[in-house]
MARZASE-411514 format. One record per residue (C-alpha): y, x, z; residue in three letters. Coordinates in pm, whole numbers, plus 50000, padded with zeros to 5 digits. Layout:
+-------+-------+-------+------+
: north :  east :    up : type :
+-------+-------+-------+------+
:     Y :     X :     Z :  Ala :
...
+-------+-------+-------+------+
This chain:
+-------+-------+-------+------+
: north :  east :    up : type :
+-------+-------+-------+------+
: 46988 : 15012 : 30742 :  Met :
: 46956 : 15360 : 30895 :  Ile :
: 46578 : 15371 : 30840 :  Ser :
: 46636 : 15272 : 30476 :  Glu :
: 46894 : 15551 : 30432 :  Leu :
: 46646 : 15795 : 30588 :  Glu :
: 46372 : 15675 : 30350 :  Arg :
: 46593 : 15707 : 30046 :  Gln :
: 46714 : 16052 : 30153 :  Thr :
: 46354 : 16169 : 30199 :  Arg :
: 46257 : 16030 : 29856 :  Glu :
: 46554 : 16200 : 29690 :  Leu :
: 46466 : 16536 : 29851 :  Ala :
: 46101 : 16510 : 29745 :  Leu :
: 46185 : 16383 : 29396 :  Gly :
: 46433 : 16666 : 29338 :  Leu :
: 46202 : 16932 : 29492 :  Asp :
: 46478 : 17032 : 29737 :  Val :
: 46388 : 17321 : 29966 :  Val :
: 46646 : 17360 : 30237 :  Gly :
: 46958 : 17162 : 30299 :  Leu :
: 47079 : 16869 : 30094 :  Met :
: 47397 : 16665 : 30111 :  Asn :
: 47377 : 16297 : 30010 :  Val :
: 47678 : 16066 : 29982 :  Gln :
: 47610 : 15696 : 30003 :  Tyr :
: 47827 : 15388 : 29973 :  Ala :
: 47712 : 15059 : 30127 :  Ile :
: 47849 : 14725 : 30018 :  Lys :
: 47713 : 14384 : 30112 :  Asn :
: 47393 : 14550 : 30234 :  Gly :
: 47334 : 14726 : 29901 :  Asp :
: 47302 : 15104 : 29910 :  Ile :
: 47451 : 15313 : 29632 :  Tyr :
: 47396 : 15686 : 29588 :  Val :
: 47725 : 15850 : 29498 :  Leu :
: 47597 : 16205 : 29471 :  Glu :
: 47325 : 16443 : 29586 :  Val :
: 47398 : 16812 : 29629 :  Asn :
: 47114 : 17053 : 29713 :  Pro :
: 47342 : 17313 : 29867 :  Arg :
: 47472 : 17418 : 30204 :  Ala :
: 47831 : 17540 : 30180 :  Ser :
: 47984 : 17240 : 30357 :  Arg :
: 47662 : 17100 : 30493 :  Thr :
: 47585 : 17387 : 30738 :  Val :
: 47891 : 17332 : 30962 :  Pro :
: 47818 : 16957 : 30965 :  Phe :
: 47451 : 17008 : 31055 :  Val :
: 47545 : 17263 : 31322 :  Ala :
: 47783 : 17015 : 31487 :  Lys :
: 47530 : 16728 : 31469 :  Val :
: 47247 : 16943 : 31607 :  Met :
: 47465 : 17126 : 31860 :  Gly :
: 47311 : 17454 : 31744 :  Met :
: 47440 : 17758 : 31555 :  Pro :
: 47251 : 17684 : 31234 :  Val :
: 47399 : 17968 : 31028 :  Ala :
: 47319 : 18221 : 31299 :  Lys :
: 46960 : 18092 : 31323 :  Ile :
: 46926 : 18116 : 30942 :  Ala :
: 47050 : 18476 : 30948 :  Ala :
: 46798 : 18566 : 31220 :  Arg :
: 46520 : 18408 : 31017 :  Ile :
: 46632 : 18607 : 30713 :  Met :
: 46613 : 18919 : 30931 :  Ala :
: 46248 : 18852 : 31008 :  Gly :
: 46229 : 18617 : 31303 :  Glu :
: 45999 : 18312 : 31266 :  Lys :
: 46132 : 17956 : 31239 :  Leu :
: 45880 : 17858 : 31505 :  Ala :
: 46064 : 18084 : 31752 :  Asp :
: 46356 : 17841 : 31761 :  Phe :
: 46357 : 17504 : 31936 :  Asn :
: 46434 : 17293 : 31628 :  Leu :
: 46196 : 17007 : 31690 :  Lys :
: 46460 : 16751 : 31783 :  Lys :
: 46597 : 16577 : 31474 :  Arg :
: 46933 : 16409 : 31478 :  Lys :
: 47116 : 16172 : 31253 :  Leu :
: 47479 : 16238 : 31163 :  Gly :
: 47731 : 16070 : 30943 :  Met :
: 48096 : 16102 : 30859 :  Ser :
: 48342 : 15866 : 30697 :  Gly :
: 48603 : 15912 : 30432 :  Ser :
: 48837 : 16204 : 30504 :  Arg :
: 49136 : 16026 : 30351 :  Ser :
: 49330 : 15753 : 30521 :  Arg :
: 49390 : 15615 : 30172 :  Tyr :
: 49026 : 15525 : 30111 :  Ser :
: 48925 : 15424 : 29764 :  Arg :
: 48696 : 15159 : 29906 :  Ser :
: 48875 : 14847 : 30033 :  Pro :
: 48563 : 14769 : 30239 :  Ala :
: 48560 : 15100 : 30428 :  Ser :
: 48469 : 15016 : 30787 :  Pro :
: 48714 : 15131 : 31051 :  Ala :
: 48417 : 15187 : 31279 :  Ser :
: 48324 : 15513 : 31103 :  Ile :
: 48589 : 15768 : 31193 :  Pro :
: 48706 : 16055 : 30972 :  Cys :
: 48560 : 16315 : 31208 :  Ser :
: 48199 : 16418 : 31217 :  Val :
: 48001 : 16211 : 31464 :  Arg :
: 47693 : 16322 : 31655 :  Arg :
: 47438 : 16051 : 31718 :  Cys :
: 47210 : 16112 : 32015 :  Asp :
: 46921 : 15910 : 31886 :  Arg :
: 46645 : 16110 : 31712 :  Pro :
: 46607 : 16060 : 31337 :  Ala :
: 46268 : 15941 : 31218 :  Arg :
+-------+-------+-------+------+
């Protein structure tokens, strides 16, 4: 399932010509994946990515804007992160209790 989500996310980014960060919200029911929305923006995505990566992403971006090279930063390790519904009154009756409301960091590299 995760590899399929990664594939679909990559296809969405390429199809929408996204350069930079992109937020995708999926719903999964009975093994079917539904795209709820795609936002090529970073306002709420940057803190999420920073927590998943364990790196100060906004600070790194500011340093790059000031002239440093992206290659100067150790950003080779890719991670996968996900968060669940932020409301305890979820709209989906099938929301799994296994995905908590807080942001989770997964230690396995993303493909």
